[in-house]
C-alpha positions as CSV (number, residue, x, y, z in Angstrom):
1,P,-0.3,-0.1,0.2
2,Q,2.6,2.6,0.6
3,F,4.7,2.0,-2.5
4,D,1.0,2.2,-4.3
5,E,0.5,5.8,-2.7
6,L,4.2,7.0,-3.4
7,L,3.7,6.1,-7.2
8,K,0.2,7.9,-6.8
9,T,2.1,11.1,-5.6
10,A,4.8,10.9,-8.1
11,I,2.5,10.6,-10.8
12,N,0.7,13.5,-9.8
13,F,3.8,15.6,-9.4
14,A,4.8,14.4,-13.2
15,G,1.2,16.1,-14.3
16,G,0.5,12.4,-15.0
17,D,2.7,11.5,-17.9
18,I,4.4,8.4,-16.7
19,T,7.0,8.3,-19.5
20,K,8.8,10.7,-17.2
21,F,10.0,7.9,-14.6
22,F,10.4,4.3,-14.0
23,V,10.8,1.9,-11.2
24,V,13.7,-0.2,-10.3
25,S,13.8,-3.3,-8.4
26,I,15.2,-4.1,-5.3
27,P,18.6,-5.6,-5.5
28,V,19.0,-8.8,-3.3
29,Y,21.7,-7.7,-0.4
30,G,21.3,-11.8,0.7
31,V,24.4,-12.9,-1.2
32,T,26.8,-9.9,0.3
33,P,29.1,-11.1,2.9
34,F,26.3,-9.4,5.3
35,G,23.3,-11.2,3.8
36,Q,25.2,-14.2,4.2
37,G,25.3,-14.2,7.7
38,N,21.8,-12.9,8.7
39,D,19.4,-15.9,6.3
40,P,20.0,-15.0,3.6
41,Q,17.5,-17.3,2.0
42,K,14.8,-15.4,4.1
43,I,16.3,-11.8,2.8
44,G,16.3,-13.5,-0.8
45,E,12.5,-14.5,-0.5
46,G,11.3,-11.4,1.3
47,V,13.0,-9.1,-1.5
48,D,11.4,-11.3,-4.2
49,E,8.1,-10.8,-2.5
50,F,8.4,-7.2,-2.2
51,N,9.5,-7.1,-6.0
52,V,7.0,-9.0,-7.5
53,A,4.2,-6.8,-5.6
54,N,6.0,-3.5,-6.5
55,K,6.2,-4.9,-10.6
56,A,2.6,-5.5,-10.2
57,I,1.7,-1.9,-8.7
58,A,4.2,-0.2,-11.7
59,D,2.2,-2.3,-14.1
60,R,-1.2,-1.3,-13.2
61,Y,-0.1,2.3,-13.7
62,G,1.5,1.4,-17.3
63,I,5.0,2.1,-15.5
64,Q,8.4,0.9,-17.0
65,Y,10.0,-1.4,-14.4
66,F,13.4,-2.7,-14.5
67,D,14.5,-5.5,-12.9
68,I,18.0,-5.7,-11.4
69,T,17.6,-8.4,-9.1
70,P,18.8,-10.8,-11.0
71,V,22.5,-9.2,-11.8
72,S,22.1,-8.6,-8.1
73,K,22.4,-12.7,-7.3
74,T,25.6,-12.4,-9.2
75,A,27.4,-10.8,-6.3
76,L,27.4,-14.3,-4.2
77,G,30.9,-14.6,-3.3
78,V,32.3,-12.6,-6.2
79,E,34.2,-9.7,-4.1
80,D,34.7,-7.0,-6.6
81,L,30.3,-6.9,-6.7
82,N,30.6,-6.0,-2.9
83,A,31.6,-2.8,-1.5
84,S,34.3,-3.4,1.0
85,D,31.6,-2.5,4.2
86,G,30.5,-6.2,3.1
87,L,26.8,-5.1,2.5
88,H,26.4,-2.2,-0.3
89,P,27.3,-2.8,-3.9
90,S,30.7,-1.8,-5.5
91,G,31.0,0.5,-8.2
92,K,31.2,-2.7,-10.8
93,M,27.5,-3.8,-9.6
94,Y,26.4,-0.4,-10.2
95,T,27.7,-0.5,-13.5
96,L,26.1,-3.9,-14.5
97,W,22.7,-2.5,-13.6
98,V,23.0,0.9,-15.3
99,D,24.0,-1.4,-18.4
100,N,20.8,-3.3,-17.5
101,I,18.7,-0.1,-17.2
102,Y,20.4,2.1,-19.6
103,P,18.9,0.5,-23.3
104,G,15.5,0.9,-21.5
105,V,15.6,4.5,-20.5
106,K,17.2,5.6,-23.3
107,S,14.5,4.3,-25.5
108,M,11.8,6.1,-22.9
109,L,14.2,9.9,-23.4
110,E,14.0,9.5,-27.8
């Protein structure tokens, strides 16, 4: 319900023009060193459930949705995809996400 309300607010701020923004899925932090010590399966299931709900809401409004979650899952055991704090993504992971999103955003802007 909270995401739905935030999306409605964004739509209103955009004057109803849904082509002015997009929604990005939540990455799975259960694959990070931090997440591995905190029930990674439960984290993954929770993030997947959240993303399914948010995608359904975005779809209902016809808003472009980008799923970076599969890319985030590739960080399991890959040091250079995680920041030195063991929780956050590295610059390399952000690059992978941008590579995933860029073609769609570029298309939206053309």
